C-alpha positions in Angstrom: 0.0 0.0 0.0 3.0 2.3 0.6 3.7 2.6 -3.1 0.2 3.8 -3.8 -0.2 6.1 -0.8 3.1 8.1 -0.9 2.5 11.5 -2.4 -1.3 11.2 -2.5 -3.7 13.7 -0.9 -4.5 12.4 2.7 -7.9 14.1 2.6 -9.3 11.7 0.1 -10.0 9.0 2.6 -12.9 7.3 0.9 -11.0 7.0 -2.4 -8.0 5.6 -0.6 -10.1 3.1 1.2 -11.7 1.9 -2.0 -8.4 1.7 -3.7 -6.7 -0.3 -0.9 -9.7 -2.7 -0.7 -10.5 -3.0 -4.4 -7.1 -2.5 -5.9 -6.1 -6.1 -5.2 -7.7 -9.2 -6.5 -8.0 -10.9 -3.1 -10.2 -9.0 -0.6 -11.3 -9.1 3.0 -9.9 -11.1 5.8 -8.0 -10.1 9.0 -4.6 -9.2 7.4 -5.8 -6.9 4.6 -8.5 -5.3 6.7 -6.3 -4.7 9.7 -3.7 -3.0 7.4 -6.5 -0.8 5.9 -7.8 -0.1 9.4 -4.5 1.2 10.6 -4.0 3.5 7.6 -7.6 4.7 7.8 -7.4 5.7 11.5 -4.2 7.6 10.7 -5.8 9.4 7.8 -8.8 10.4 9.9 -6.5 11.7 12.6 -4.7 13.8 9.9 -8.0 15.2 8.6 -9.3 16.0 12.0 -6.1 17.9 12.9 -6.2 19.8 9.6 -9.7 21.0 10.5 -8.9 21.4 14.2 -11.9 19.2 15.0 -12.6 15.8 16.5 -13.3 13.2 13.9 -16.9 12.8 15.1 -17.6 16.4 14.2 -16.6 15.5 10.6 -19.0 12.5 10.7 -22.1 14.5 11.6 -21.3 15.6 15.1 -22.0 14.1 18.6 -25.1 12.0 19.2 -24.2 11.8 22.9 -22.1 13.6 25.5 -20.2 10.5 26.9 -20.0 6.8 26.3 -20.9 4.0 28.7 -18.1 1.4 29.2 -17.7 -2.0 30.8 -14.9 -3.6 32.8 -13.6 -7.1 32.4 -13.5 -9.5 35.3 -12.3 -13.1 35.8 -9.8 -13.7 33.1 -9.7 -16.3 30.3 -10.5 -19.2 32.7 -12.9 -17.2 34.9 -12.2 -17.2 38.6 -12.5 -14.8 41.5 -15.4 -13.1 39.7 -17.4 -12.0 42.7 -14.7 -10.0 44.5 -13.5 -8.6 41.1 -17.1 -7.5 40.3 -17.5 -5.9 43.7 -14.3 -4.0 43.3 -15.3 -2.7 39.8 -18.7 -1.6 41.1 -17.0 0.1 44.1 -14.8 2.0 41.6 -18.0 3.4 39.9 -18.6 1.0 37.0 -22.1 -0.4 36.5 -21.4 -2.7 33.6 -19.1 -5.8 33.6 -18.1 -8.6 31.3 -16.8 -12.1 32.0 -16.1 -15.3 30.2 -18.7 -17.9 30.7 -16.4 -20.9 30.8 -12.9 -22.2 30.1 -12.6 -25.1 27.6 -15.8 -26.8 26.5 -16.2 -30.2 25.0 -18.5 -30.5 22.0 -21.2 -31.8 24.4 -20.0 -31.2 27.9 -21.2 -32.4 31.3 -24.1 -31.1 33.4 -21.4 -30.1 36.0 -19.8 -27.8 33.5 -23.1 -26.1 32.7 -24.0 -25.9 36.4 -20.6 -24.3 37.2 -21.1 -21.6 34.5 -24.6 -20.9 35.8 -23.5 -20.7 39.4 -20.5 -18.4 38.4 -22.7 -15.9 36.6 -25.5 -16.1 39.2 -23.0 -15.4 42.0 -21.9 -12.2 40.2 -25.6 -11.2 39.7 -26.3 -11.8 43.4 -23.3 -9.7 44.4 -23.9 -6.7 42.2 -27.7 -6.7 42.1 -30.0 -5.9 39.2 -28.7 -2.3 38.6 -25.4 -3.6 37.2 -25.2 -5.1 33.7 -23.2 -8.3 33.2 -22.2 -9.4 29.7 -21.2 -13.1 29.3 -18.6 -13.9 26.6 -18.7 -17.4 25.2 -15.6 -16.5 23.2 -16.6 -18.9 20.5 -15.7 -21.8 22.8 -19.1 -23.5 22.6 -20.5 -25.8 20.0 -24.1 -25.1 18.9 -25.3 -27.8 21.2 -23.5 -26.3 24.2 -24.4 -22.7 23.2 -28.1 -23.6 23.3 -27.8 -25.3 26.7 -25.8 -22.5 28.3 -28.0 -19.7 26.8 -31.1 -21.3 28.2 -29.6 -22.1 31.6 -28.2 -18.5 32.0 -31.5 -16.8 31.5 -32.3 -16.4 35.3 -29.2 -14.2 35.7 -30.5 -11.9 32.9 -27.1 -11.0 31.2 -26.7 -7.9 29.2 -25.9 -10.1 26.3 -24.2 -13.4 25.4 -21.2 -12.8 23.2 -19.9 -14.9 20.3 -21.9 -18.0 21.4 -20.4 -19.9 18.5 -17.4 -19.3 16.2 -18.0 -17.0 13.2 -17.8 -19.9 10.8 -20.8 -21.4 12.6 -23.0 -18.3 12.3 -25.7 -20.3 10.5 -26.4 -21.9 14.0 -27.4 -18.5 15.5 -31.1 -18.7 14.7 -31.3 -22.0 16.5 -29.5 -20.6 19.5 -31.7 -17.5 19.5 -34.8 -19.7 19.6 -33.6 -21.1 23.0 -33.2 -17.8 24.8 -34.4 -14.2 25.2 -30.9 -13.0 26.1 -29.6 -10.6 23.5 -26.9 -12.1 21.3 -23.7 -10.2 20.4 -21.2 -11.1 17.8 -18.8 -9.7 15.2 -15.3 -9.2 16.7 -13.9 -11.7 14.1 -15.8 -10.2 11.1 -13.9 -7.7 8.9 -16.3 -5.8 6.6 -19.9 -4.8 6.0 -20.1 -7.8 3.6 -19.2 -10.1 6.5 -21.9 -8.5 8.7 -24.6 -8.6 6.0 -25.7 -12.2 6.6 -26.0 -11.6 10.4 -28.3 -8.7 9.8 -30.3 -10.7 7.3 -30.8 -13.5 9.8 -32.5 -11.1 12.2 -31.1 -12.8 15.3 -28.2 -10.5 16.3 -29.0 -7.8 18.9 -25.5 -6.3 19.3 -22.7 -6.1 16.8 -19.1 -5.8 17.9 -16.8 -4.8 15.0 -13.2 -4.0 15.9 -12.0 -0.7 14.6 -8.5 -2.0 14.3 -9.4 -5.0 12.2 -12.7 -4.2 10.4 -11.4 -1.6 8.0 -11.1 1.3 10.4 -13.3 4.3 11.1 -14.6 4.5 7.5 -15.8 1.0 7.4 -17.2 0.7 10.9 -19.2 3.9 10.5 -20.9 2.1 7.5 -21.4 -1.1 9.5 -22.9 0.9 12.4 -25.4 2.6 10.0 -26.4 -0.8 8.5 -27.0 -2.1 12.1 -29.2 0.9 12.9 -31.4 0.1 9.9 -31.8 -3.5 11.3 -32.5 -2.2 14.9 -29.2 -3.7 16.1 -27.0 -2.0 18.7 -23.3 -1.2 18.4 -20.7 -2.2 21.0 -17.2 -2.0 19.3 -14.7 -4.7 20.3 -11.6 -3.1 21.9 -9.4 -5.0 24.3 -6.6 -3.0 22.8 -4.6 0.3 23.2 -5.4 4.0 23.3 -5.4 4.6 19.5 -8.0 1.8 19.1 -10.1 3.2 22.0 -10.0 6.7 20.7 -11.1 5.5 17.3 -14.0 3.5 18.8 -15.1 6.6 20.7 -15.2 8.6 17.5 -17.7 6.2 16.1 -19.6 5.8 19.4 -20.0 9.5 19.6 -21.8 9.9 16.3 -23.7 6.6 16.1 -27.3 6.7 17.5 -27.3 3.0 18.1 -24.1 2.8 20.2 -24.8 0.8 23.3 -21.6 0.4 25.3 -17.9 0.4 24.8 -15.3 -2.3 25.6 -12.0 -0.9 26.9 -8.9 -2.5 28.3 -8.2 -0.7 31.6 -7.0 -3.4 34.0 -7.9 -6.2 31.5 -6.3 -9.6 32.2 -4.2 -9.4 29.1 -2.3 -6.3 30.3 1.0 -7.3 32.0 3.6 -4.6 32.7 1.6 -1.8 31.0 -1.9 -0.5 30.6 -3.9 1.4 28.1 -3.2 4.8 29.6 0.6 4.3 29.8 1.0 5.2 26.1 -0.5 8.6 26.3 1.1 12.0 27.0 -2.0 13.0 28.9 -3.9 10.0 30.2 -6.6 12.2 31.6 -8.1 12.4 28.0 -9.9 9.2 28.9 -11.8 10.3 32.0 -13.7 7.4 33.5 -16.5 8.4 35.8 -19.7 6.7 37.0 -19.3 4.0 34.4 -18.8 6.3 31.5 -15.8 7.7 29.6 -15.7 11.2 28.3 -15.4 11.9 24.6 -12.0 13.1 23.4 -12.6 16.7 22.3 -9.2 17.4 20.8 -8.6 17.4 17.1 -8.5 14.2 15.2 -8.4 11.2 17.5 -8.0 13.6 20.4 -5.0 11.9 21.9 -1.2 12.4 21.9 0.8 9.2 21.9 3.9 9.1 24.1 6.4 8.3 21.4 9.3 7.8 23.8 7.3 5.2 25.8 6.5 3.4 22.5 10.2 3.3 21.6 11.1 2.0 25.0 8.5 -0.7 24.8 9.4 -1.5 21.2 13.0 -2.1 22.3 11.7 -4.8 24.6 9.5 -6.4 22.0 12.2 -8.8 20.8 12.1 -10.4 24.3 8.5 -11.5 23.8 6.9 -13.9 21.3 3.2 -13.6 22.2 0.7 -16.1 20.9 -2.7 -16.8 22.3 -2.7 -20.0 24.3 -3.2 -23.4 22.8 -5.7 -25.3 25.0 -6.3 -29.0 24.8 -9.0 -31.3 26.1 -8.2 -34.2 28.4 -8.0 -36.5 25.4 -5.3 -34.3 23.9 -7.4 -32.7 21.1 -7.2 -29.0 20.5 -9.8 -26.9 22.3 -11.1 -23.4 21.4 -9.4 -20.6 23.3 
């Protein structure tokens, strides 16, 4: 993409997006769309700075004054969720999210279902009905287990169940939806409006979760959000990532009438040795209060990255070789993480 972009007018964002996407014979997927997303976010930042305006002002202006956020609890293999939930509520948050289970066999035991139900119920009992609790299946469940778990979790009244099955099993969602009244959320592993189109047409998705850093950036997710609005589907962008990603999400949340809630990575279990605010010159730009985050009101993305901190962390990058865990069942077969 560098060969095409160098020397071009950065203001022509839509044209650049179309060229990056359509200029190659092979389209879509996580690699191409993540590359486009990074460039797109940068172009919007440049444009906002050139007009001395937040990006959301260039996309129609604010539809809200602040954005509700949720806090993660419990980790990948959820544990200690009650105390973690109580601490987040004490800190002022009124929305939480937790994983439902660790590994799941294709058809797992009644004890596994009972443990998941008890875990979520214990959080509900601890925080009461005023606090929302999202439950992430993380694509770990087969369609059989997703139906059983969704039905069994209903008494705890989750905010939503997230990614009940893997994206490649999306045709199972209507059957899962028939077993529950809990809203269904999905979309963090979809990368364009064309990927989301079948979900909307099924009529069973209640919340979409595109990732601004993987689904084509601000340009594409604004279009996905508008498609969702037409289908009466809420928007909750996926963002267990850093400050640039969060700032980009908030630009879309700000100007999307159907924005429901925003994921963010403060104190998330993936953060070891650094956190989302560490990369900013002025961390106060993300002001968390009463379960909401303020909208960045500076030009462009509204943040200033601490370049020196980035360089220091980059120098350490060679010491790490991060991959997501490979989990295995007791019989040695690979399990979904």
